[in-house]
C-alpha positions as CSV (number, residue, x, y, z in Angstrom):
1,X,-33.0,71.7,43.9
2,X,-30.5,69.2,43.0
3,X,-32.4,65.9,42.5
4,X,-31.3,62.1,41.8
5,X,-32.7,59.2,40.2
6,X,-31.4,55.6,39.9
7,X,-32.9,53.9,36.8
8,X,-31.6,50.1,35.8
9,X,-33.1,46.1,36.0
10,X,-35.5,45.0,38.4
11,X,-34.3,41.7,38.3
12,X,-30.9,39.9,37.5
13,X,-29.6,36.3,37.4
14,X,-27.1,35.2,39.1
15,X,-23.0,35.8,37.7
16,X,-24.9,38.5,35.5
17,X,-23.9,41.8,35.4
18,X,-25.9,44.7,37.6
19,X,-25.7,48.4,36.0
20,X,-27.3,51.0,37.3
21,X,-27.7,54.6,36.5
22,X,-28.1,57.5,38.2
23,X,-29.0,60.4,36.7
24,X,-28.7,64.4,38.5
25,X,-31.1,67.4,37.7
26,X,-30.6,70.4,38.7
27,X,-27.0,70.8,39.3
28,X,-23.7,69.6,37.6
29,X,-21.8,66.2,38.8
30,X,-19.1,68.4,38.4
31,X,-20.1,70.8,40.7
32,X,-17.2,72.0,43.6
33,X,-16.8,69.3,46.3
34,X,-19.4,66.7,45.5
35,X,-19.3,63.4,45.8
36,X,-21.8,61.2,44.3
37,X,-21.8,57.7,46.0
38,X,-24.0,54.2,45.1
39,X,-24.7,52.9,48.4
40,X,-27.3,50.1,48.8
41,X,-29.4,48.4,51.2
42,X,-30.0,44.5,51.5
43,X,-33.2,43.2,53.0
44,X,-32.9,43.3,56.9
45,X,-29.3,44.9,57.1
46,X,-28.2,48.4,57.5
47,X,-26.5,50.8,54.7
48,X,-23.5,49.4,52.6
49,X,-21.3,51.7,50.7
50,X,-19.6,50.5,47.4
51,X,-18.7,52.9,45.6
52,X,-17.9,57.0,44.8
53,X,-17.0,59.8,42.1
54,X,-16.0,62.4,42.5
55,X,-16.2,66.4,41.0
56,X,-12.8,65.6,39.9
57,X,-13.5,62.1,37.7
58,X,-11.4,60.1,40.6
59,X,-12.7,57.2,41.6
60,X,-13.4,55.7,45.4
61,X,-14.6,51.9,46.3
62,X,-15.2,49.8,49.4
63,X,-12.0,47.3,49.3
64,X,-14.7,44.5,50.1
65,X,-16.6,44.5,46.9
66,X,-13.6,46.2,44.7
67,X,-12.7,43.3,42.3
68,X,-16.8,43.1,41.4
69,X,-17.4,46.8,41.1
70,X,-16.9,50.1,38.9
71,X,-18.1,53.7,38.6
72,X,-18.1,56.1,35.8
73,X,-20.4,58.9,34.5
74,X,-21.2,60.7,31.5
75,X,-20.6,64.2,32.4
76,X,-22.6,65.0,29.0
77,X,-25.5,63.1,30.3
78,X,-25.7,64.3,34.4
79,X,-25.0,61.2,35.2
80,X,-23.3,58.3,36.2
81,X,-23.2,54.7,36.3
82,X,-22.6,51.5,38.7
83,X,-21.7,47.9,37.1
84,X,-21.6,45.2,39.6
85,X,-20.0,41.5,38.0
86,X,-20.6,38.2,39.5
87,X,-24.2,38.8,41.1
88,X,-25.6,36.4,43.8
89,X,-28.0,36.6,45.3
90,X,-26.8,38.0,48.6
91,X,-26.7,41.6,46.2
92,X,-30.6,41.9,46.7
93,X,-30.4,45.0,47.8
94,X,-32.7,48.3,47.6
95,X,-29.8,50.4,45.6
96,X,-29.3,54.4,45.9
97,X,-27.3,57.0,44.9
98,X,-26.4,59.8,47.1
99,X,-24.0,62.9,47.2
100,X,-21.7,64.9,50.3
101,X,-19.5,67.4,50.6
102,X,-17.9,65.6,53.4
103,X,-15.0,63.5,52.0
104,X,-13.9,67.6,50.8
105,X,-14.3,68.4,54.5
106,X,-13.3,65.6,56.7
107,X,-10.9,63.5,54.4
108,X,-12.2,60.8,51.4
109,X,-11.8,58.4,54.6
110,X,-14.9,59.2,55.3
111,X,-16.3,57.6,52.5
112,X,-15.4,53.9,54.1
113,X,-17.6,54.5,57.0
114,X,-21.0,52.9,57.2
115,X,-23.1,55.4,55.0
116,X,-25.6,57.9,57.6
117,X,-28.2,59.0,55.6
118,X,-28.4,62.6,57.6
119,X,-24.4,63.2,56.3
120,X,-25.3,62.5,52.4
121,X,-26.9,66.3,50.7
122,X,-29.1,64.6,48.4
123,X,-30.8,60.7,47.5
124,X,-32.2,59.4,45.3
125,X,-34.8,57.3,45.8
126,X,-33.6,54.0,45.7
127,X,-34.6,51.2,43.0
128,X,-34.7,47.2,44.2
129,X,-32.1,44.9,42.6
130,X,-33.4,41.0,43.2
131,X,-31.2,38.3,41.7
132,X,-32.6,35.1,41.0
133,X,-32.4,32.5,38.9
């Protein structure tokens, strides 16, 4: 069974860079046709897809966050990482890593829709990140 585990700082100061890592176990992140995403949920709001890296290594970004986000992977460690620069209190959220094969089935534009939990095959438990001075 594939399992995902997020790790990162719980508290970040405004203007700093947030770095989160998702460690995948029980399967390889290069397995056809999985897309590995970062998704967040601010308090009182819905899920927001941020970025994804595909089994091929191609990367995809939410246009509204593109200028501040970077997603990468380390296949030797079976991990993928999100960096979010210039954080503000509005970036306070629970951050999840998740994976799905639906982009390969329905087209990569599927990634850009509002995430639906059941449409992702695997989820991490989520990690709370608070941006505050």
